[in-house]
C-alpha positions as CSV (number, residue, x, y, z in Angstrom):
1,M,107.6,91.3,208.4
2,P,111.3,90.8,208.2
3,S,112.6,87.4,207.6
4,G,116.3,87.9,208.2
5,A,118.9,85.4,209.2
6,A,119.0,84.0,212.7
7,A,119.5,86.6,215.3
8,A,123.2,87.0,215.9
9,Q,125.6,89.3,217.7
10,I,127.5,91.5,215.3
11,A,131.0,91.1,216.8
12,P,133.6,93.8,216.7
13,Q,136.1,93.5,213.8
14,G,138.6,90.8,214.6
15,A,136.2,88.8,216.8
16,K,136.2,85.1,216.0
17,K,132.6,84.2,216.7
18,A,129.2,85.7,216.6
19,A,127.0,85.1,219.6
20,F,123.2,84.4,219.8
21,R,121.2,87.5,220.4
22,P,118.2,86.6,222.8
23,D,117.3,90.3,223.0
24,I,116.7,90.4,219.3
25,Q,114.6,87.3,219.5
26,G,112.6,89.0,222.2
27,L,112.2,92.1,220.0
28,R,110.7,89.8,217.3
29,M,108.2,88.5,219.8
30,V,107.2,92.0,220.9
31,A,106.8,93.1,217.2
32,V,104.8,90.2,215.9
33,L,102.5,90.0,218.9
34,A,101.8,93.8,218.6
35,V,100.9,93.3,215.0
36,I,98.6,90.3,215.7
37,V,96.8,92.0,218.6
38,D,96.3,95.2,216.6
39,H,94.8,93.2,213.6
40,L,92.7,91.0,215.7
41,F,91.4,93.4,218.4
42,H,92.2,96.8,216.8
43,W,94.1,97.7,219.9
44,P,96.5,99.2,220.8
45,S,96.1,101.9,218.2
46,G,99.7,101.7,217.0
47,G,100.3,98.0,217.2
48,F,100.9,98.0,213.4
49,V,104.4,99.6,214.1
50,G,105.6,96.2,214.9
51,V,106.4,96.0,211.2
52,D,108.8,98.9,211.6
53,V,110.5,97.2,214.5
54,F,111.1,94.2,212.1
55,F,112.5,96.4,209.4
56,V,115.3,97.7,211.7
57,I,116.1,94.2,212.9
58,S,116.3,92.9,209.4
59,G,118.5,95.7,208.2
60,F,120.9,95.1,211.1
61,L,121.1,91.3,210.7
62,I,121.4,91.0,207.0
63,T,124.0,93.8,206.7
64,G,126.0,92.3,209.5
65,L,125.9,88.9,207.8
66,L,127.1,90.3,204.5
67,L,129.9,92.3,206.1
68,R,131.2,89.3,208.1
69,E,131.2,87.2,204.9
70,H,133.2,89.8,203.1
71,D,135.7,90.2,206.0
72,R,136.1,86.5,206.1
73,T,136.3,85.6,202.4
74,G,137.0,88.9,200.6
75,T,133.8,88.8,198.6
76,I,130.0,88.4,198.9
77,S,128.5,85.2,197.5
78,F,125.3,86.3,195.9
79,R,124.3,82.8,195.1
80,G,124.7,81.8,198.7
81,F,122.9,84.9,199.9
82,Y,119.9,84.5,197.7
83,V,119.7,80.8,198.2
84,R,119.5,81.5,202.0
85,R,116.8,84.1,201.4
86,V,114.8,81.7,199.2
87,K,115.1,78.9,201.8
88,R,114.1,81.3,204.6
89,I,111.2,83.1,202.9
90,L,109.6,81.0,200.2
91,P,108.5,77.7,201.8
92,A,106.3,79.2,204.5
93,A,105.2,82.2,202.4
94,T,104.2,80.1,199.4
95,T,102.4,77.6,201.6
96,V,100.3,80.4,203.1
97,V,99.6,82.0,199.7
98,I,98.4,78.7,198.2
99,A,96.3,77.8,201.2
100,T,94.8,81.2,201.5
101,I,93.8,81.3,197.8
102,A,92.3,77.8,198.0
103,V,90.3,78.6,201.1
104,S,89.2,81.9,199.6
105,Y,87.5,80.0,196.7
106,L,85.7,77.9,199.3
107,V,84.6,80.7,201.6
108,F,84.5,84.0,199.7
109,S,82.4,85.2,196.8
110,Q,83.8,84.5,193.3
111,V,84.9,88.1,192.8
112,R,86.7,88.3,196.2
113,A,88.3,84.9,195.6
114,E,89.7,86.0,192.2
115,T,90.9,89.2,193.8
116,T,92.8,87.2,196.4
117,L,94.3,85.0,193.6
118,W,95.8,88.0,192.0
119,D,97.0,89.4,195.4
120,G,98.7,86.0,195.9
121,I,100.4,86.3,192.5
122,W,101.8,89.7,193.3
123,A,102.9,88.5,196.7
124,T,104.7,85.5,195.3
125,F,106.8,87.8,193.2
126,F,107.5,90.2,196.1
127,A,105.6,93.1,194.5
128,A,102.6,93.2,196.8
129,N,103.4,96.6,198.1
130,W,103.2,98.2,194.7
131,H,100.1,96.2,193.8
132,F,98.2,97.5,196.8
133,A,99.5,101.1,196.3
134,L,98.4,101.0,192.7
135,Q,95.0,99.8,193.8
136,G,94.7,102.8,196.1
137,T,94.4,100.5,199.1
138,D,94.3,102.5,202.3
139,Y,95.9,100.3,205.0
140,F,93.6,101.9,207.7
141,N,90.4,102.0,205.6
142,V,87.8,99.3,206.3
143,D,85.2,100.4,203.8
144,F,86.3,97.7,201.4
145,A,86.9,94.0,201.8
146,I,90.4,93.5,203.1
147,S,92.7,91.2,201.3
148,P,93.8,88.3,203.5
149,L,97.3,88.7,201.9
150,Q,97.6,92.4,202.4
151,H,100.3,91.9,205.0
152,Y,102.7,90.6,202.4
153,W,103.5,94.2,201.5
154,S,106.2,94.3,204.1
155,L,107.9,91.1,202.8
156,S,108.0,92.8,199.4
157,V,109.6,95.9,200.8
158,E,112.3,93.8,202.4
159,E,113.1,91.7,199.4
160,Q,113.2,94.7,197.1
161,F,115.7,96.3,199.5
162,Y,117.8,93.2,199.4
163,L,117.8,93.1,195.6
164,V,119.7,96.3,195.6
165,W,121.7,96.7,198.9
166,P,124.1,93.7,198.6
167,W,125.1,94.7,195.1
168,L,125.7,98.3,196.2
169,M,127.8,97.0,199.1
170,L,129.9,94.8,196.8
171,L,130.4,97.6,194.3
172,I,131.7,99.9,197.1
173,L,133.9,97.1,198.5
174,W,135.3,96.4,195.0
175,L,136.1,100.0,194.3
176,V,137.8,100.4,197.6
177,G,139.6,97.1,197.2
178,R,141.3,98.4,194.0
179,R,143.1,100.9,196.1
180,R,145.3,98.4,198.0
181,S,147.0,101.2,199.9
182,L,143.8,102.0,201.7
183,N,143.1,100.6,205.2
184,P,140.5,97.8,205.0
185,R,138.5,99.7,207.6
186,F,138.0,102.4,205.0
187,A,135.7,100.0,203.1
188,H,133.4,99.9,206.1
189,R,133.4,103.6,206.4
190,A,132.6,104.0,202.7
191,I,129.7,101.6,203.0
192,G,128.5,103.5,206.1
193,V,128.6,106.8,204.2
194,A,126.6,105.3,201.4
195,M,124.0,103.9,203.8
196,L,123.8,107.2,205.7
197,L,123.0,109.0,202.5
198,I,120.4,106.5,201.5
199,T,118.8,106.6,204.9
200,A,118.7,110.4,205.0
201,A,117.3,110.7,201.5
202,S,114.7,108.0,202.2
203,F,113.6,109.8,205.4
204,V,113.3,113.2,203.6
205,W,111.3,111.5,200.8
206,A,109.1,109.8,203.4
207,M,108.3,113.1,205.0
208,W,107.2,114.6,201.7
209,D,105.4,111.6,200.4
210,T,103.5,111.0,203.7
211,A,102.1,114.5,203.5
212,N,101.3,114.4,199.8
213,N,100.6,110.7,198.9
214,P,99.9,108.9,202.2
215,T,98.8,105.6,200.5
216,W,101.9,105.4,198.4
217,A,104.1,106.4,201.3
218,Y,102.8,103.6,203.5
219,F,103.6,100.9,201.0
220,S,106.6,102.3,199.2
221,T,110.1,100.8,199.4
222,F,111.6,104.3,199.0
223,T,109.8,105.7,202.0
224,R,110.6,102.6,204.1
225,A,114.3,102.2,203.2
226,W,115.4,104.5,206.0
227,E,114.1,102.0,208.6
228,L,116.1,99.1,207.2
229,G,119.0,101.6,206.7
230,L,119.2,102.5,210.3
231,G,119.5,98.9,211.2
232,A,122.2,98.5,208.6
233,L,124.1,101.5,210.0
234,I,124.2,99.9,213.4
235,A,125.7,96.8,211.8
236,I,128.3,98.8,209.9
237,T,129.4,100.7,213.0
238,A,129.2,97.6,215.3
239,S,132.8,97.9,216.5
240,W,132.1,101.2,218.1
241,Y,129.8,99.7,220.7
242,S,132.3,97.4,222.3
243,R,133.4,100.5,224.3
244,L,130.0,101.0,225.9
245,P,130.1,100.6,229.7
246,S,128.4,97.4,230.8
247,M,125.9,99.4,233.0
248,M,124.8,101.5,230.0
249,R,123.7,98.5,228.0
250,P,120.6,97.7,230.1
251,V,119.8,101.4,230.3
252,L,119.7,101.6,226.5
253,G,117.8,98.4,226.3
254,W,115.1,99.5,228.7
255,L,114.8,103.0,227.1
256,G,114.4,101.4,223.7
257,L,111.8,98.9,225.0
258,I,109.8,101.6,226.7
259,G,109.9,103.7,223.5
260,I,108.6,100.7,221.5
261,F,105.7,100.1,223.9
262,A,105.0,103.8,224.0
263,S,104.7,103.9,220.2
264,F,102.0,101.2,220.3
265,F,99.8,103.7,222.2
266,V,101.0,107.1,221.1
267,I,100.8,106.4,217.3
268,D,97.3,106.4,215.8
269,D,96.4,105.9,212.2
270,A,93.9,108.8,212.5
271,N,96.7,111.3,213.4
272,G,98.5,111.0,210.0
273,G,102.2,111.5,209.7
274,F,103.0,107.8,209.1
275,P,105.5,106.4,208.1
276,A,107.2,109.8,208.6
277,P,107.8,111.3,211.0
278,W,105.9,109.1,213.5
279,A,107.7,105.8,212.6
280,A,110.9,107.4,213.9
281,L,109.7,106.6,217.4
282,P,109.6,102.8,217.2
283,V,112.5,102.8,214.7
284,V,114.9,104.7,217.0
285,A,113.7,102.8,220.1
286,T,114.4,99.5,218.3
287,A,117.9,100.8,217.4
288,L,118.6,101.6,221.1
289,V,117.8,98.0,222.1
290,I,120.0,96.6,219.4
291,V,122.9,99.0,220.2
292,G,122.6,98.0,223.9
293,G,123.4,94.4,223.0
294,T,126.0,95.0,220.3
295,G,129.6,94.5,221.0
296,G,129.0,93.2,224.5
297,E,126.7,91.2,226.8
298,Q,123.2,92.6,227.4
299,R,121.8,91.9,230.9
300,F,118.7,92.6,233.0
301,L,116.4,93.0,229.9
302,W,114.2,90.1,231.2
303,P,111.0,90.9,229.2
304,L,113.0,90.1,226.0
305,M,115.5,87.6,227.3
306,N,113.6,84.6,228.5
307,P,112.6,81.2,227.0
308,V,109.0,82.3,226.2
309,S,110.1,85.4,224.3
310,S,112.8,83.3,222.5
311,W,110.2,80.7,221.4
312,F,107.9,83.4,220.1
313,G,110.8,85.0,218.4
314,D,111.7,81.7,216.8
315,I,108.3,81.3,215.2
316,S,107.7,85.0,214.6
317,Y,108.0,84.7,210.8
318,S,105.4,81.9,210.7
319,L,103.2,83.9,213.1
320,Y,103.4,86.8,210.8
321,V,102.5,85.1,207.5
322,W,99.7,83.0,209.0
323,H,98.0,85.5,211.3
324,F,96.3,87.8,208.8
325,P,94.6,85.1,206.6
326,V,93.3,83.5,209.7
327,I,91.9,86.8,211.0
328,I,90.3,87.9,207.7
329,I,88.9,84.5,206.7
330,G,87.8,83.8,210.3
331,A,85.9,87.1,210.3
332,A,84.0,85.9,207.2
333,L,83.0,82.6,209.0
334,L,82.4,83.7,212.6
335,P,80.6,86.7,214.2
336,E,82.9,88.9,216.1
337,G,83.0,87.8,219.7
338,L,84.7,85.5,222.2
339,T,84.4,82.4,220.0
340,Y,86.0,84.2,217.0
341,Y,88.9,85.5,219.1
342,L,89.6,82.2,220.7
343,V,89.4,80.3,217.4
344,S,91.6,82.8,215.7
345,I,94.3,82.8,218.4
346,G,94.3,79.0,218.5
347,A,94.5,78.7,214.7
348,I,97.2,81.3,214.5
349,L,99.4,79.5,217.1
350,G,98.7,76.0,215.8
351,L,99.3,76.8,212.1
352,S,102.4,78.9,212.9
353,A,104.0,76.3,215.1
354,A,103.3,73.5,212.6
355,S,104.7,75.7,209.8
356,Y,107.8,76.5,211.8
357,Y,108.6,72.9,212.9
358,L,107.5,71.1,209.7
359,I,108.4,73.5,207.0
360,E,110.3,76.7,207.8
361,N,113.0,75.2,210.1
362,P,113.7,72.0,208.2
363,V,114.0,73.7,204.9
364,R,116.2,76.5,206.3
365,E,118.5,73.9,207.9
366,W,118.6,71.7,204.8
367,G,122.2,71.4,203.6
368,V,123.8,73.4,206.4
369,A,125.1,70.5,208.5
370,P,128.9,70.2,208.9
371,R,130.5,68.8,205.7
372,K,131.5,65.5,207.3
373,Q,127.8,64.9,208.2
374,R,126.4,65.6,204.8
375,A,125.2,63.0,202.4
376,P,127.0,62.8,199.0
377,R,126.0,65.5,196.5
378,G,122.7,64.6,194.7
379,Q,121.6,62.5,197.7
380,R,120.9,65.2,200.2
381,A,117.3,65.3,201.4
382,L,115.1,67.0,203.9
383,T,114.8,65.5,207.3
384,S,112.0,63.0,207.6
385,T,110.0,65.4,209.7
386,G,110.4,68.3,207.3
387,L,109.6,66.1,204.3
388,A,106.5,64.7,206.0
389,G,105.4,68.3,206.8
390,L,105.9,69.5,203.3
391,L,104.0,66.5,201.9
392,T,101.2,67.0,204.3
393,V,100.8,70.7,203.5
394,G,101.2,70.0,199.8
395,V,98.4,67.4,199.9
396,V,96.1,69.7,201.8
397,C,96.8,72.6,199.5
398,I,96.2,70.5,196.3
399,S,93.0,69.1,197.8
400,L,91.7,72.5,198.7
401,A,92.7,73.8,195.2
402,A,90.9,70.9,193.6
403,V,87.7,71.6,195.5
404,A,88.0,75.4,194.8
405,L,88.0,74.7,191.1
406,I,84.7,72.9,191.2
407,P,82.1,75.2,189.6
408,R,79.8,76.8,192.1
409,T,76.5,78.4,191.5
410,S,74.6,80.6,193.9
411,S,71.7,78.2,194.0
412,A,73.3,76.3,196.9
413,L,73.0,79.5,198.9
414,V,69.5,80.4,197.9
415,G,66.4,79.6,199.9
416,E,62.8,80.6,199.7
417,Y,62.4,84.3,200.1
418,Q,59.0,85.2,201.4
419,P,57.3,88.4,200.0
420,P,56.9,91.2,202.5
421,L,53.9,91.6,204.6
422,V,52.4,95.0,203.7
423,G,50.1,97.3,205.6
424,A,47.5,95.5,207.8
425,N,49.5,92.2,207.5
426,A,52.6,93.7,209.0
427,P,53.6,93.3,212.7
428,A,51.5,95.6,214.9
429,D,54.3,96.7,217.2
430,E,55.5,99.4,214.8
431,E,53.9,102.5,213.5
432,Q,53.0,101.9,209.9
433,P,53.8,104.5,207.3
434,A,51.5,104.9,204.3
435,G,51.9,104.2,200.6
436,A,55.3,103.7,199.1
437,A,57.0,104.1,202.5
438,A,54.8,101.3,203.9
439,I,55.9,98.9,201.1
440,L,59.6,99.8,201.5
441,T,59.4,99.4,205.3
442,D,58.0,95.9,205.0
443,E,60.6,95.0,202.5
444,V,63.4,96.1,204.8
445,R,61.8,94.3,207.8
446,V,61.5,91.0,205.8
447,A,65.1,91.3,204.6
448,A,66.4,92.0,208.1
449,S,64.8,88.7,209.4
450,A,65.6,86.5,206.3
451,S,67.1,83.2,207.1
452,S,68.2,82.3,203.6
453,W,69.6,84.1,200.6
454,P,67.4,85.2,197.7
455,E,68.7,85.4,194.2
456,L,70.4,88.7,194.5
457,S,70.2,91.1,191.5
458,P,72.8,92.2,190.8
459,S,74.7,89.2,192.2
460,V,77.6,89.6,194.6
461,D,80.0,88.9,191.7
462,Q,78.4,91.8,189.7
463,L,78.6,94.4,192.5
464,D,81.6,96.1,191.1
465,S,79.5,97.1,188.0
466,S,76.6,98.5,190.1
467,W,78.1,101.8,191.2
468,S,76.2,104.9,190.3
469,P,76.9,105.4,186.5
470,E,77.0,109.1,187.0
471,W,80.1,108.5,189.1
472,K,81.8,105.6,187.5
473,T,80.7,106.0,183.8
474,D,80.2,109.7,183.4
475,G,83.0,110.8,185.8
476,C,80.8,113.2,187.7
477,L,82.1,112.7,191.2
478,D,84.7,115.5,191.3
479,V,82.8,118.1,189.4
480,T,84.8,121.2,188.4
481,P,83.7,124.2,186.3
482,D,84.8,122.5,183.1
483,K,82.8,119.4,183.9
484,E,79.5,121.0,185.0
485,T,77.9,121.0,181.6
486,R,78.4,117.3,181.0
487,C,77.4,116.6,184.6
488,T,74.0,118.2,184.2
489,Y,71.1,115.9,183.5
490,G,67.5,116.5,182.4
491,S,65.7,119.1,180.3
492,G,65.2,121.9,182.7
493,Q,61.8,122.7,181.3
494,A,60.1,122.6,184.7
495,G,62.9,123.6,187.0
496,V,66.5,123.3,188.2
497,A,67.9,121.2,191.0
498,V,71.4,121.1,192.4
499,L,73.0,118.2,194.3
500,L,75.7,119.0,196.8
501,G,78.1,116.7,198.7
502,D,80.5,113.8,198.2
503,S,80.6,110.3,196.8
504,V,77.7,109.2,199.0
505,S,75.7,112.1,197.5
506,V,76.3,111.1,193.9
507,S,75.3,107.5,194.8
508,W,71.8,108.8,195.2
509,M,71.7,110.0,191.6
510,P,69.9,107.0,190.0
511,G,67.0,107.5,192.3
512,I,67.1,111.3,192.1
513,R,67.1,111.2,188.3
514,A,64.2,108.7,188.3
515,V,62.2,111.4,190.2
516,L,63.3,114.7,188.7
517,E,64.0,114.0,185.0
518,P,60.4,112.8,184.2
519,A,59.2,115.9,186.1
520,G,61.2,118.1,183.7
521,Y,64.0,119.2,186.0
522,A,67.6,119.8,185.1
523,I,69.9,118.3,187.7
524,H,73.3,120.0,188.3
525,V,75.7,117.6,190.0
526,L,78.1,119.7,192.0
527,T,79.7,117.0,194.2
528,Y,83.3,116.4,195.1
529,G,84.8,113.2,196.5
530,Q,85.2,113.1,200.3
531,C,84.0,116.7,200.4
532,P,80.9,117.2,202.6
533,A,78.1,119.7,201.8
534,A,79.5,122.2,204.3
535,V,82.3,124.7,204.1
536,V,84.5,123.1,206.7
537,D,88.1,121.8,206.7
538,V,88.3,118.0,206.4
539,S,91.0,115.4,205.8
540,G,90.6,112.9,203.0
541,R,91.9,109.3,203.0
542,G,94.5,109.0,200.4
543,K,94.5,112.8,199.9
544,D,97.4,115.2,200.4
545,A,97.7,117.8,203.1
546,G,96.1,120.4,200.8
547,F,92.8,118.6,200.4
548,A,91.1,120.7,203.1
549,A,91.7,123.9,201.2
550,E,90.7,122.2,197.9
551,C,87.4,121.0,199.5
552,R,86.7,124.4,200.9
553,A,87.3,126.1,197.6
554,H,85.0,123.6,195.8
555,N,82.2,124.3,198.3
556,E,82.5,128.0,197.9
557,W,82.4,127.6,194.1
558,A,79.3,125.4,194.4
559,L,77.5,128.0,196.6
560,Q,78.4,130.7,194.1
561,R,76.9,128.5,191.3
562,I,73.7,128.1,193.3
563,A,73.4,131.9,193.6
564,E,73.8,132.2,189.9
565,L,71.5,129.3,188.9
566,R,68.7,130.2,191.4
567,P,67.5,126.6,191.4
568,N,64.1,125.4,192.5
569,L,65.5,122.6,194.6
570,V,68.9,122.0,196.4
571,I,69.6,118.5,197.7
572,A,72.4,118.3,200.3
573,S,74.0,115.0,201.6
574,N,77.4,113.6,202.6
575,A,79.0,110.5,204.1
576,A,78.4,109.4,207.7
577,N,82.1,109.5,208.5
578,T,82.3,113.3,207.9
579,L,82.5,114.2,211.6
580,E,85.5,112.1,212.3
581,R,87.4,113.7,209.4
582,I,86.9,117.3,210.4
583,Q,90.2,119.0,211.3
584,V,90.2,120.6,214.7
585,S,92.9,122.5,216.7
586,D,92.7,119.9,219.5
587,E,90.7,116.9,220.4
588,T,88.5,118.8,222.9
589,V,86.8,120.7,220.1
590,D,83.3,119.4,219.4
591,R,83.4,118.2,215.8
592,A,79.6,117.8,215.7
593,G,79.2,121.4,216.6
594,V,81.7,122.6,214.0
595,Y,80.0,120.5,211.3
596,Q,76.5,121.6,212.4
597,S,77.4,125.3,212.2
598,A,79.1,124.9,208.8
599,F,76.3,122.8,207.4
600,E,73.7,125.3,208.6
601,G,75.6,128.0,206.8
602,T,75.5,126.0,203.6
603,L,71.7,125.4,203.9
604,R,71.1,129.1,204.6
605,A,73.1,130.2,201.6
606,A,71.2,127.7,199.4
607,S,67.9,128.9,200.8
608,S,68.8,132.6,200.1
609,S,68.7,131.7,196.3
610,G,65.0,131.0,196.7
611,A,65.4,127.2,196.5
612,R,63.6,124.6,198.5
613,V,66.4,122.9,200.4
614,V,66.2,119.2,201.2
615,V,68.7,117.4,203.6
616,L,69.2,113.8,202.7
617,P,71.0,112.0,205.4
618,P,73.4,109.2,204.3
619,N,72.5,105.5,204.5
620,P,74.0,103.9,207.7
621,R,77.3,102.2,206.9
622,G,76.9,98.4,207.0
623,K,78.7,95.3,205.9
624,G,79.6,95.0,202.2
625,L,78.3,91.8,200.6
626,V,81.6,91.1,199.1
627,D,82.9,90.9,202.6
628,C,80.2,89.1,204.5
629,Y,78.5,86.9,201.8
630,T,80.2,83.5,201.8
631,A,79.5,79.9,201.1
632,L,78.8,79.4,204.8
633,S,77.0,82.6,205.7
634,S,73.4,83.5,206.1
635,P,71.7,86.9,205.7
636,S,71.8,87.5,209.4
637,D,75.7,87.6,209.2
638,C,75.3,90.7,207.0
639,V,72.8,92.5,209.2
640,T,74.2,95.5,211.2
641,D,73.0,98.1,213.7
642,P,73.1,101.8,212.7
643,P,76.6,102.8,213.8
644,S,77.3,105.8,216.0
645,Q,79.0,107.7,213.2
646,Y,75.6,107.6,211.3
647,T,73.5,108.7,214.3
648,N,75.9,111.5,215.3
649,T,76.1,112.8,211.7
650,A,72.3,112.5,211.1
651,A,71.6,114.4,214.4
652,A,73.9,117.2,213.4
653,M,72.3,117.4,210.0
654,L,68.8,117.5,211.6
655,A,69.8,120.3,213.9
656,A,71.3,122.3,211.1
657,A,68.2,121.7,208.9
658,Q,65.8,122.9,211.7
659,A,67.9,126.0,212.3
660,A,68.0,126.9,208.6
661,S,64.3,126.0,208.0
662,A,65.3,123.3,205.5
663,T,63.4,120.0,204.9
664,Y,65.1,117.1,206.7
665,I,64.2,113.6,205.3
666,D,64.2,111.0,208.0
667,N,65.2,108.1,205.8
668,L,66.4,105.5,208.4
669,S,63.4,103.3,207.7
670,W,64.6,103.0,204.1
671,F,67.5,101.0,205.3
672,C,66.7,99.6,208.8
673,A,63.8,98.0,210.7
674,S,63.8,97.9,214.5
675,G,67.4,98.8,214.6
676,R,68.5,96.1,212.2
677,C,69.9,97.1,208.8
678,P,70.1,94.3,206.1
679,A,72.6,94.1,203.3
680,F,69.9,93.6,200.7
681,V,66.2,94.7,200.4
682,A,63.8,93.1,197.9
683,S,66.6,90.9,196.6
684,I,68.6,94.1,195.7
685,P,72.0,94.6,197.4
686,V,71.8,97.9,199.3
687,T,75.5,99.0,198.9
688,V,78.4,98.1,196.8
689,D,81.0,98.3,199.6
690,G,79.0,98.9,202.8
691,T,78.9,102.7,202.2
692,H,77.8,103.6,198.7
693,L,74.4,102.7,197.4
694,T,74.1,100.4,194.4
695,A,72.5,102.0,191.4
696,P,69.7,99.4,191.4
697,Y,68.8,100.2,195.1
698,A,69.0,103.9,194.6
699,A,66.6,103.5,191.7
700,H,64.4,101.2,193.9
701,L,64.0,104.2,196.3
702,Q,62.3,106.3,193.5
703,P,58.8,106.1,195.1
704,V,59.9,107.3,198.5
705,L,62.3,109.9,197.0
706,Q,59.3,111.1,194.9
707,D,57.4,111.9,198.1
708,A,60.5,113.5,199.7
709,L,61.7,115.6,196.8
710,L,58.4,116.5,195.1
711,P,55.7,116.4,197.8
712,P,52.3,117.6,196.6
713,S,52.6,120.7,198.9
714,A,55.7,121.7,197.0
715,G,53.6,122.2,193.9
């Protein structure tokens, strides 16, 4: 979110005064509201490109400010420039960071609060974008708890850009200034050429990085510089636009505005190609609006040029920094619905307005009054309103921080957990399975209706150490030929088993090993992250464009190994989101049909080796405890329904298993009862992150896996 200087007209060279730009204030309104609506309602699909609109605006305004200063004084005051940036950025941004961290310690689990603390530290030093890129954060991935400070990545991109660009401008101006015989306009041309080269290089890099490292591309300053650069180029060439016919200005403005709105609906995170080339649509559209109002009066652009749009534009920075913490923290406290939306909107508007009038605006205007109105040096102070606002916010933040530092234990969240009702004591409205399945079904039912938290084991703060050890400790997720030996478990005295699939598959391993190793099996793990147990082209989040071929090659190798090993048992599984990641020629193609056919082919190939083939559907994706377990939550806040992606994938797996005469394990009752799927069962967290089983729960499934993998009839 840009935080540039007040919107101003870049006047042609020689003009005496810059004029207020209401169209730019209106653009800020459009951009920030698009971002907020997208984050709150997840609609429209491309609302997140509001940030790209802001980048262009910021590049235009800041570059114009620096050029005007140099034209007026013959130099650029870096002290003045960075003091203005600090006054503009830090007060509101720091207030939000402190408040968010403090509230996180009150609301979130300890581990998530500590993560937010570190996110805040990175954000404070304008390095949030690199922090999230290093973490491998996928901006569009909701499998993990989202940081309430993730939106600070865009502020970091801006400030990093402005750590370099003013110095480069001054260097060029100094070099040109040494040649006194040159026309002063040559300096502007030299700066323009430099920025044109930077912009072109950044866009080319963005194209490459988006295809090969999409997560890094999203957060990188190098892949975003071209967006700020285009705005800078408009400022550098501002004198050209004074020649525009007056009737062309509203045409450019409306074309640009239509392009921006179109980008909100045309661009979708699922389509890839972002930030390049797709960000070019909102970026170029924003440039058209700015050009239309540069060097002359813009008229008839009423959606942007009205008092309401100007007011939202005024508070757009405060709206941006406050909105995301409110949305994320609010989601941890309130169930999604009308109340949550109304409370979130009210809190965003209230906090943003208070921040603007009590903090942002008074601090920005501090010390900028005409000289004759200023108090003597050393006696200047904030306005009484601004000082009161700062003191109020400071007291609130200190109070929240003090409360956050009070040691908390989980006992305050724990109530009496009633043991499950088994067999004849269970409700009579459901068909009762026998043996181990009956016990597990009742455990799931009791957990789904629990009104208080048990002592979870592992605790929420220990979840990050409860991944499948075969994955996290042994490194047996992406299994290649050189890893196969160390990713084989068990003696092999009684038989050989093979596990196919992705990270969801390897998450079953603690339970699978608990069944097969005592029975004398050798278990060959042949999994690969995000690669389903089917020879089909899929995209991978955070993967490059070549992942589909990489995945296909792995599956072909795995099937070759099955033919060579001639195992007794093959277990096939994969994630529930597999269908939506299948690459198709157009959206009319039935992804479920493509997957079903490919999965059937895998099962038939495995069966041809003489193995008994078992299809193990994934667990339904639910809420991660790190996300939904809070100081104010109850178990019901973490209960979910089986999502459609699970039911669609499971149905395709069942059809493929039936066609290939494989054994399909209907395991929904291991996770859900009466359509309700709890986040813990028998005091054990079910998943680490909402998707992948915890090692303790996978091991807890040993009795039902025993019946599924080694039934008496299988010998």
